[in-house]
C-alpha positions in Angstrom: 246.6 379.8 115.7 248.9 377.0 114.8 248.3 375.7 111.4 250.0 372.3 111.7 249.9 370.4 115.0 251.5 367.0 115.8 249.8 364.8 118.4 252.1 362.0 119.7 250.3 359.1 121.3 247.6 356.6 120.7 245.6 356.6 123.9 242.7 358.4 125.5 244.5 361.8 126.0 245.4 361.9 122.3 241.8 361.1 121.3 240.4 363.8 123.6 242.7 366.4 122.2 242.2 365.3 118.6 238.4 365.5 119.0 238.5 368.9 120.7 240.7 370.4 118.0 238.5 369.1 115.2 235.3 370.3 116.8 236.7 373.8 117.5 238.6 374.4 114.3 237.4 377.6 112.5 240.2 377.9 109.9 242.2 375.4 107.8 244.2 373.1 110.1 246.5 370.1 109.6 246.8 367.4 112.3 249.5 364.7 112.3 248.4 362.0 114.7 251.2 359.6 115.5 249.4 356.6 117.0 252.6 354.6 117.8 251.5 351.6 115.9 248.7 350.8 118.3 246.4 348.1 116.8 243.4 349.9 118.1 244.2 353.7 118.4 242.4 355.4 121.2 242.3 352.6 123.8 245.9 352.8 125.1 247.0 350.5 128.0 244.2 351.6 130.3 241.3 350.7 128.1 242.9 348.0 126.0 241.7 345.1 128.2 239.0 342.8 126.9 238.2 341.3 130.3 234.7 341.9 131.6 236.2 341.7 135.1 238.1 345.0 134.7 235.7 347.7 135.6 236.1 351.5 135.5 236.9 353.0 138.9 234.5 355.9 138.2 230.7 355.9 137.7 229.6 356.0 134.1 227.9 359.4 134.3 231.2 361.2 134.8 233.3 359.5 132.1 232.4 361.5 129.1 235.3 362.7 126.9 234.1 366.3 126.5 233.7 368.8 129.3 230.5 370.2 127.7 229.1 366.7 127.4 230.0 364.8 130.5 227.3 362.2 129.8 228.8 361.3 126.4 230.0 357.9 127.6 226.7 357.1 129.4 224.7 358.0 126.3 227.0 355.7 124.2 226.5 352.9 126.7 222.7 353.3 127.0 222.4 353.1 123.2 223.8 349.5 123.6 221.8 348.7 126.8 219.0 351.0 128.0 219.2 349.4 131.5 222.6 350.9 132.2 222.5 353.7 134.9 224.7 356.6 135.4 225.8 355.2 138.8 227.1 351.9 137.3 230.7 351.0 137.1 231.0 349.6 133.6 233.7 347.4 132.0 236.8 349.3 130.8 236.6 347.5 127.4 233.3 349.3 126.8 235.0 352.6 127.5 237.7 351.6 125.0 234.9 351.0 122.5 233.6 354.5 123.2 237.1 356.0 122.6 237.4 354.2 119.3 233.9 355.5 118.4 234.7 359.1 119.3 238.0 358.9 117.3 236.2 357.6 114.2 233.5 360.3 114.6 236.1 363.0 114.9 238.0 361.8 111.8 234.7 361.6 109.8 233.9 365.2 110.9 237.3 366.6 110.1 236.8 367.4 106.3 233.7 369.4 107.0 235.5 371.5 109.6 238.4 372.2 107.2 240.8 369.9 109.1 243.2 367.6 107.3 244.2 364.7 109.5 247.1 362.5 108.7 247.1 359.3 110.8 250.6 358.0 111.1 250.7 354.5 112.5 254.3 354.7 113.7 256.1 355.7 116.9 257.9 359.0 117.0 261.6 358.3 117.6 262.9 361.8 118.1 261.9 365.4 118.3 263.7 368.7 118.0 261.8 371.6 119.6 262.7 375.1 118.7 261.1 378.5 119.4 259.4 378.6 115.9 258.3 375.0 115.6 259.1 371.3 116.3 260.7 368.8 114.0 259.2 365.3 114.4 261.3 362.3 113.3 260.1 358.7 112.7 261.6 355.9 110.7 264.2 358.3 109.1 261.4 360.6 108.0 261.3 364.2 109.4 258.4 366.6 109.3 257.9 370.1 110.6 255.0 371.1 112.8 254.1 374.5 114.2 253.4 372.8 117.6 253.6 369.3 119.1 251.8 367.7 122.0 253.1 364.7 123.8 250.2 362.5 124.9 252.2 359.3 125.4 250.4 357.9 128.5 252.2 355.3 130.5 255.9 354.8 130.2 257.4 351.3 129.7 257.5 349.4 133.0 260.9 348.9 134.6 261.8 346.1 137.0 262.4 347.1 140.6 266.0 347.3 141.8 267.5 344.0 142.8 265.5 341.8 140.4 267.8 339.1 138.9 268.1 339.3 135.1 267.6 335.5 134.8 264.1 335.8 136.3 263.2 338.4 133.7 264.6 336.2 130.9 262.5 333.2 131.7 259.4 335.2 132.7 259.3 334.0 136.3 259.3 337.7 137.3 256.9 339.6 135.1 257.1 343.4 134.9 254.3 343.9 132.4 251.2 342.4 133.8 249.0 343.4 130.9 251.1 341.4 128.4 250.9 338.4 130.8 247.1 338.7 131.0 246.8 338.9 127.2 248.7 335.6 126.9 247.8 333.9 130.2 246.2 330.9 128.6 249.6 330.0 127.1 251.4 330.2 130.5 251.9 327.1 132.6 249.7 327.5 135.6 251.7 328.1 138.8 250.7 327.0 142.2 251.7 330.2 144.0 251.8 333.8 142.7 253.2 336.8 144.4 251.9 340.3 143.5 254.5 343.0 144.1 252.3 346.0 144.8 248.7 346.3 146.0 247.0 349.1 144.1 244.4 349.0 141.4 246.7 347.3 138.9 247.2 344.5 141.4 243.4 344.2 141.9 242.9 343.9 138.1 245.6 341.2 137.8 244.3 339.3 140.9 240.7 339.1 139.7 241.6 338.0 136.2 244.2 335.3 137.2 242.1 334.1 140.1 239.3 333.4 137.6 241.5 331.7 135.0 243.6 329.8 137.6 241.1 328.6 140.2 243.5 326.6 142.3 246.3 329.2 142.6 247.1 331.0 145.9 248.1 334.7 145.8 250.4 336.7 148.1 250.2 340.5 147.7 253.1 342.4 149.1 253.1 346.1 149.8 254.4 348.6 152.3 251.2 349.0 154.2 249.4 345.8 153.0 246.2 347.7 152.6 243.7 347.3 149.7 242.6 350.3 147.7 239.5 351.8 149.3 236.0 351.2 147.8 233.4 353.5 146.5 230.1 353.6 148.4 227.3 351.6 146.7 225.5 354.8 146.1 227.0 358.1 144.9 227.3 360.9 147.4 227.1 364.7 147.2 229.3 366.8 149.5 227.3 368.8 152.1 229.1 371.9 150.9 231.6 372.9 148.3 234.5 372.4 150.7 235.6 376.0 150.2 236.4 376.4 153.9 238.8 373.4 153.9 240.3 374.5 150.6 240.9 378.0 152.0 242.5 376.6 155.1 244.8 374.4 153.0 245.8 377.4 150.9 246.6 379.3 154.1 249.0 376.6 155.4 250.9 375.0 152.5 252.6 372.3 154.7 252.0 368.6 154.2 251.7 367.9 157.9 249.2 370.7 158.5 247.2 369.5 155.5 246.9 366.0 156.9 245.7 367.5 160.2 243.1 369.7 158.4 241.8 366.9 156.2 241.5 364.6 159.3 239.5 367.3 161.1 237.2 367.7 158.1 236.7 363.9 157.9 235.8 363.7 161.6 233.1 366.3 161.0 231.3 364.3 158.2 229.5 361.0 157.9 232.0 359.6 155.3 235.5 360.4 154.5 234.9 359.9 150.8 232.8 363.1 150.7 235.8 365.2 151.9 238.3 363.6 149.4 235.9 364.1 146.5 235.3 367.7 147.4 239.0 368.4 147.1 239.3 366.9 143.6 238.6 370.1 141.6 241.2 372.0 143.7 244.1 369.5 143.9 246.1 371.0 141.0 246.0 374.5 142.5 246.9 373.2 145.9 249.8 371.1 144.6 251.2 374.2 142.8 251.5 376.2 146.0 253.2 373.4 147.9 256.9 374.1 148.2 259.3 371.4 146.8 260.4 370.4 150.3 256.8 369.9 151.3 256.0 367.9 148.1 258.9 365.6 149.0 257.5 365.2 152.5 254.0 364.4 151.2 255.4 361.9 148.7 257.4 360.1 151.4 254.8 360.0 154.1 251.3 360.5 152.7 251.3 359.5 149.1 250.2 356.0 149.7 247.2 357.1 151.9 246.1 359.7 149.3 246.4 357.2 146.4 244.4 354.6 148.4 241.7 357.1 149.3 241.5 358.9 145.9 241.7 356.0 143.5 239.0 353.6 144.7 237.6 350.2 143.6 234.0 349.7 142.4 231.9 348.1 145.2 231.6 344.8 143.2 235.3 344.5 142.7 235.9 345.2 146.4 233.5 342.4 147.4 235.2 339.9 145.0 238.7 340.7 146.4 237.4 340.3 150.0 235.8 336.9 149.0 239.2 335.7 147.7 240.8 336.7 151.0 238.1 335.0 153.0 238.5 331.8 151.0 242.2 331.7 151.8 243.3 332.3 148.2 244.7 335.8 149.0 247.2 336.7 151.7 248.4 340.3 152.2 252.0 340.8 153.5 253.6 344.0 154.8 256.9 344.9 153.3 259.0 346.3 150.5 260.6 344.0 147.9 264.3 344.7 147.9 265.4 341.8 145.6 264.3 338.8 143.6 266.5 335.8 142.8 266.0 332.4 141.2 266.0 329.5 143.7 265.6 325.9 142.5 263.0 326.6 139.9 261.2 329.1 142.1 261.4 332.8 142.9 262.8 334.1 146.2 261.7 337.5 147.1 263.6 339.5 149.7 261.1 341.6 151.7 261.9 344.2 154.3 259.5 345.7 156.8 260.2 347.8 159.9 263.8 346.9 159.7 263.2 343.1 159.6 264.1 341.2 156.5 262.4 338.0 155.4 262.3 335.8 152.3 259.2 334.7 150.5 259.0 331.9 147.8 256.7 331.6 144.9 256.5 330.1 141.4 255.7 333.4 139.7 256.1 337.0 140.7 254.2 339.8 139.0 255.1 343.4 139.4 251.9 345.4 139.9 253.2 348.8 141.1 251.1 350.8 138.6 251.9 353.8 136.4 255.5 354.7 135.8 256.0 358.5 135.1 259.7 358.8 135.7 261.3 360.0 132.5 264.8 360.2 134.1 265.7 356.5 133.4 262.9 355.4 131.0 263.2 353.0 128.2 260.7 355.0 126.1 262.8 355.9 123.0 261.3 359.4 122.4 261.4 360.5 126.1 264.9 359.1 126.5 266.0 361.2 123.5 264.3 364.3 124.7 265.9 364.0 128.2 269.3 363.0 126.9 269.5 366.0 124.6 268.3 368.4 127.2 265.1 369.3 125.3 262.9 368.6 128.4 263.7 368.7 132.1 262.5 365.8 134.3 260.4 366.5 137.4 262.7 366.1 140.4 260.4 363.5 142.0 260.0 361.3 138.9 256.5 362.7 138.1 256.9 363.3 134.4 258.5 366.5 133.1 258.8 370.0 134.4 256.0 372.1 132.8 253.8 375.1 133.2 250.3 374.5 134.6 249.0 375.0 131.0 251.2 372.2 129.6 254.2 373.8 128.1 257.2 371.5 128.7 260.3 373.1 130.1 264.0 373.0 129.4 266.5 374.6 131.9 263.6 376.3 133.6 262.3 377.9 130.4 258.9 376.8 128.8 259.0 375.9 125.1 256.4 378.0 123.3 255.5 375.2 120.9 256.0 371.9 122.8 253.3 370.7 125.1 252.3 367.8 127.3 249.0 366.3 128.4 248.1 363.7 130.9 250.7 361.7 132.8 253.7 363.9 131.8 252.2 366.8 133.8 251.8 364.9 137.1 254.7 366.8 138.7 252.9 370.1 137.9 249.3 369.2 138.4 249.5 366.0 140.6 246.0 364.9 139.5 246.6 364.5 135.8 245.9 360.9 134.7 242.1 360.3 135.2 239.7 361.1 132.4 237.9 364.1 134.0 241.2 365.9 134.4 242.4 364.8 131.0 239.4 366.1 129.2 239.7 369.5 130.9 243.3 369.7 129.8 242.3 368.7 126.3 239.7 371.4 126.1 241.9 374.2 127.4 244.9 373.2 125.3 242.8 373.0 122.2 241.4 376.5 122.9 244.9 377.8 123.2 246.3 376.0 120.1 243.6 377.4 118.0 243.8 381.0 119.2 246.0 383.5 117.4 247.7 384.6 120.7 249.0 381.1 121.2 251.6 381.6 118.5 253.5 384.0 120.8 256.0 382.5 123.3 253.9 383.7 126.2 250.4 385.1 125.4 247.5 383.3 126.9 249.5 380.3 128.2 251.5 382.6 130.5 248.4 384.1 132.2 245.6 381.4 132.0 245.1 379.6 135.2 244.3 375.9 135.5 
């Protein structure tokens, strides 16, 4: 097993791995946890919100942090309120409280398990991976670890191409919606707001600002102008395990054929959500057999439909968004924003749809396109250093880094034996790699490997274990 492990990141994935390592340790172990200066380690961006309007997109019963204890979050919530049910969609801030609680519990347990944890409240600025270890550098200090795990979560948001720098400077075009929401009371209330993107991030921003700014009109712009789908009011159980569909998908690894097969399966059931949910345990394996050309075709033509169907809104959230639309406060517009310029104190957005260009005007534009996983041009200092120095190879489609299914990050097609990723950096390899159920499974399997003697070899278990 590795004796000293560095965990880089202060969000949910880092807490999940930290906790798994401490619980499973059977020999002396040193953990260096670099939290990146997060004021509340464990919450990250996803669970850092304090708004009661921001709900989890998954029912409480499945949001536990440990695979053997999937009800962990529900038990935590019910200790606070016995009326909470497993089918409830609870506030994300409550899940943030749960993550902080689990991190504190793990740190308290560590001494009795023979684990020495050093919490470093700084961001890692550079790393040098080698076959026998990893050098971790922060604030001109360097330390050596036997292995390191990147659990960095979301990359810094970048403006879309064509956005004028002047709009960014005076905050009329906002690229970080979470920073805006944290300081919304200090922002002059605009009359018209445009949301660039219409996924779950846009929904969060819309509901919060609509409540704070009751007289504001919102225009949401996206390629298909469709809201994320909603969960059913009651949870559903698939009629079968979906093995027939999964086998058919394995037999025909082509994006177009897959769409046809999924549509056939949906036509044969009462609700399409049952089919999509039955595929969830198999998506990583299916993605890995899809050739690169077919992945590119899927991303061009079907990604939006999959994201809309897979990442759904809580029923209550869905009703609130529809109510805003019925009241006339929300308008949806088809198109892709190709530019944004200042125009007499306003923002002019250039929008293209079906070959037709038009201009839309607003007082404030907010970019709500969601998670950025493209390390090729990121402003994240550590990832920029790793890419620039050739220590990691970016995924060709901007989905994190090239990696093995078990999390080893690659350089020039070769996996590092002691540098790993977890969560969003593995999206190009696993596709489904950002939600908590997938993250906790990654954390468990990675912890098992890191604490196993065979893992000190360059191949060993990692080369043969299947996700």
